[in-house]
N, C-alpha and C positions, 0 to 999 in steps of 0.2 A: 544360494537360491531366493529370488523374492519370496517373501510370503504374499500371496494374493488371496484372495476371499469376494464373492459378490453375492449380492442379494436386489431381491426386487423391491423396487418404492411403490407408493402410493402415485395413480395417475399413467402408468406402466414404465420403460425405462427399468433400467439396471444400474444399480452403484458397484463399480470394481474397484477395489480397495489392493493397493501395491505397495508394500515395502520391504526395502532393501533389510535382510537380518544377517546377525553372525556376525564374529571378528572382523568380515572382509568389508562390512557396510562404512559406506563413507560417514563420516562427524562434522557435521551434526548430521542427526540423523532426519530425515522427513519420508511422509507418507503421502500417496498422493491417490486421491477419490477422482473416478472417472463414473459420471452418468452417461451411459449408452441409450439412445436411444432414436429410432429410425436411421437417419444417416449422420447425425451430429453426435457430437461427444464433449463434453461438459468436464473440465479436468481444473478439480480445486487442490491445492499443493498447499499442506502446512509444513514447516519445519520444527523440530524439538531441538529446545537448547542441551547442549551437554550434560546438565545435570536434572532434565528432567525427570521425573516431577516435581522433585521436591524444591523448586525455588518459582522457577519461570514456566508458562503455559506455552503451550503450541503457537505458533506464529504464522498466520496467514504469508505465504510468497509467491503465488501466483493463480490466475483463474485465466482461463483461456478456452474458446470453442474451437473444435477442430472437426472437417471431416470426417468419418466414420471410417473412411478406408485410411486414415492417417497420412501424415505427409509422403512417407516412406514409398507409400504406394501411388505416387502421383496425384493424390486428391489435394484441392485445393483448399489451404487453410483458409477459414472465416473467423474474426475477430471477432469478441462480443463487442458490440457499439462502446464507447466510452462513457456513454452516460450510463446504460445497465451494467458496465466491470463495473464503475465506483458504486454504485447502488448495492450491487452484490458483497462487493469487499468490504462494504461499511456492515452491511446486516449481518457477514462470517464474521467479522471481527469483533464485534459486539457480542455474539455470540457465545465466541472461545472466550473472552473477559469473562462473561456470565458463568460459564460452568466449570472454568479451572478452579479447581479448592484445595490445590498441592496434591492432587492424587492423578493417576491417570484417566483420562476424560475422552480417547480417543472413539470408543464406543459409543459412547453418549456423544460425541461429536457428530459421528455416521449415522444414528439414531435421529437424531435431528434434518439432518441432510435429508434424509430419506421421504420426511415429512413435508420439508419446507417448497412452498407452491411458488414461490419466486425463483429458485433453482431449476424447477423443473420449466418455469416458462423460459426462463433462457436458452431452454433448448428445443422447446416445441413452436419456440417465436410466439406465445402467449403474451398480453400484458401483466408486467410484474405485479407479482402481490406484492403489497407492503404492510407490515404490522400496524396496529393503531399506535402503537408505542413509537414505532418510526414516523410518524407524522408529528410535524413541527419541531424535530428536532433541534436542538441547539447546542451550541458548544457549553460547557462548565463553566458557569460564571456569569456568563452574557446576563442572564436573566436577572441578577443582583445589580447589573449597569444599565439596566432598562433607563431610559428617562435623563441619564447622565452626559455630559460630556466627557468624553474619557481621550486620554493622549495614547494613541496607538501607534504598533510599528509594524511594518511589512518590511521584511528582508528577503533580500535574494542571494545565495552564495549558490558559487560553481565553483567544481574540481574536474579535470581531465577526464576522467571516466569514476564509473561507482557499479560493483556487483557485490554478488551475494559473499564474494571471499572478504572483498574491501570493506562490506558491512560487519564482519565478524571479527578482522584482525586489530580493533581497537582496543584498547585497553584502558577500563575507568577504574579511576585509584575507588577504593570505599577506606572512609575516616576508620581511622585505629584497626585495620585488617589489610588482609593481600589485596591486591593485585587482583579483578576477575573479568574475567573475555565476558565480554556483551555484544547484542547487534545495535549497531549504532542507532538506525531505525527503531527497534523496541525500547532502547533506552529513552530515548528523545518523546515518544510518544507516551509512555508508562509515566513518566515525569514530568511532563510538560502537557497537560491536558487542556489550558486555557491555551493553547497555539495552535492552530488550525493551517492546511497549507499542506505542503508534501515535499518527498526524499525520490529523485527521479532514479532510477537505476539505467545503466547507457553511458553514450558517450556524447556529451557532458554530461558527469551528474551535475542533479540541480536539488539544491534546500531553497522552497519557500516557506516563511514561516509568515502567521500574521494574528497581530491581539491584542491584548491590553502590552503596553511597551514593558512594564519589567517583566511580562509573562516571557516578552521576545528575547529581552536580555537575558532570562535564565534559560533560556532554549540555547542561545551561544555560550555561555556557562558552562552548559552540561557537552556541547558538542565540543569544547576544548579538551574535554577530558581525554577524548581519543584523540592522543597525537598524532596519529598515523593518519589521519584524515585530513590533506591539506586542501583549503578552500580557499577559494578569492572573493571580496564583496562585491556585488557587481551593484548594488542599489540597499539604499534603507530609507522606508520614509517614515516620518514620524508625524501624520495629522493628527487634530484633536476633532474627534469626531462625534456626534451630536447621538448616532445609534450604531452601535459598534455590530450588533444583530444583521442589520441591512448593510452595513460599510464592510463586511466581510464578502471573501470570493468564494472561501470553501467553508466546509461546516464541519469538516475533520481532517485530522495526519493521517495524509494514506501514503502507501507504496506504490510509485505507479512507472511506467517504464519511459524514458525518455521521446523515444520514437512515437509515444502517444499526448503527446504534454499538444502538438497541435490542435488534434482532433478534442481535448479534453476543453482546450480554452476556447476554442470556437463552438462545442457543445454550453458551454455558458455567456456565451459573445462576449467575451472578453479580450481578442486577439489583441489587443494594444497592450495587456500584459504578457502577452508571449511575443512579441515584439522586443519588448525590455528586456525578458528573461535571456532570449536569444541571439539579441543583438553582438555580431563579431564571431559567432560561430557558426558552423555548418548547416546551422538550422536557421538563421538569421533567414526571414522572408525580404527583407531588404537587401539580401545581397545577391550580387549578377555572376550568373554563372560563367563560371572558368571557360574561356575561349583558348584557351592551351597556351603554349609557349609562345613568346613574341623571339623573332628570328634577325 
């Protein structure tokens, strides 16, 4: 039976925590944090690596806003707007990275969720609250390159599909030691801090990475350590830019859903990149709808 707990939070509402426990629980383990308020439920899901908490910390794997009645009862699912979703995702991922110190941290994480105004705002519809530290946040390394011309890279790789199972099936080699199971997304994010972009989960799976060219090439090398992940290069642009911070399209390396990419690029007013990424796929905006088989 899943372990379930509930706690009231500031501003109203209640956080409900659910996590499969016991020998039958699936691996990797996960925990779901649901904030219930009125007619909506904010769902935050984290995944625990197999050796948690000895090496890696919890990884955020999903954010969703649902009708409180649930889809099973006929309620219509309401997604968090993509811009708000990414704001929350980055906020939560930063906090998880800050609190993890090779010891259990889920209780501390729940305590933070109960106090966080941005999570409550996502449920109530109020304007999101951002901490002062979020304002003007830049990708690591960009400040040192300010005022310099920098050779950059923006690459797009696509694979037939990418999901949580595929993300965990890669094996990255460790120099002088045994091979270790790792999340592809988590590995790229932790080893390539100067790269922004995203890894999309869905069909097709899309990896878009941008940053200083040496950092992007390093990410490609890290991805090749996962031999079960087969991807095709869609494009690789290598411009020289005068302001790398302004050139970037993204400010972090995020996990997104393929079905949300159109909204994501529309939200940042870059439909041109969406068209280039999705050219030739089922999501290609220039693709004419099928009229059926010719007789």
